[in-house]
N, C-alpha and C positions, 0 to 999 in steps of 0.2 A: 898801555898802563902808565900811570903817572906816579904810582907809589902805593905803599901799604902801611898800615899802622895798627898795632905796634909792629916793629920789625924783629921782635924776638919773643920767645915763649918757652914753655916747658917741653921736655922730651916726652912727657906723658900725653901731649896733645891736649885738645879741648879748649884752646885759646881762640877767642873770637877776633878775627882780623878784618879790617875794612880795607878794601881794594878800590882805588880811585883810577879813573881813566875815561875813555870815551867809547861809545858803541858797545857798551856792556849789557844792554837790555836782553840780548839773546844768548847770554853766556851758557855754554853747554857743559863745561868742565873746569874745575880748578884743581891743581895738584901742587903739592909741596914735595920736592924731590920727585919720586915716582909714585908717591902715595896720593890717591884721590881724597879730596876734602868734600864734606857736606857744605853746600853754599846756598845762598839766596840772593836774588837780584833785588836791589832796592830801587834803582832807577837806571837810566841809560849811562850814568856816570859812576855808579856805586854798586859794589857787590860785597857781601859779607861772607866769610868762610870760617869754618871751624877746623883748626889744624889737626891732622892725624898724628898719632905717635911717630916718633922718629929718633934715631940716635943723635947725640949731641953734635953740633957743628952747623955750618951754613947749608941751606937748601935752596935750590932754584924754585921759584914760584911760576907756574904756567897757567895762563887763562886761555881757554879755547872758546871761540865764537864762530858763527857761520862764516865770518870774514877771514878767519885764520887763527893762528896760535901765536901768542906773545909770551916770551919767557924772560923773566927778570933774574939773571944769574945771582945766586947767593943772597937773594932778597930777604930771606927769613933765617934767623939763627936760633937753632934749638939749644936750650941750656938745661943741664941737669938740675932738678929741683933741689933745694937745700936739704942736706942730709941724705941725698940719693945719689 
């Protein structure tokens, strides 16, 4: 993986994240912390994922493909929504 954008979002989840890298065409799973995310493969270099709900703070993002698993420690930061 070479990065994700945006790198922060709501503790409520539901944020669309773009993940960039190589050999992503056969992505099998995306997780934020230990929580699985719904995702879609755009092409071999791009995957989009919808963040699941999580407590505030940094979360590791993990992408699993047939070639292995890559984890980006603390790549995504969950933030409490305003007033919440």
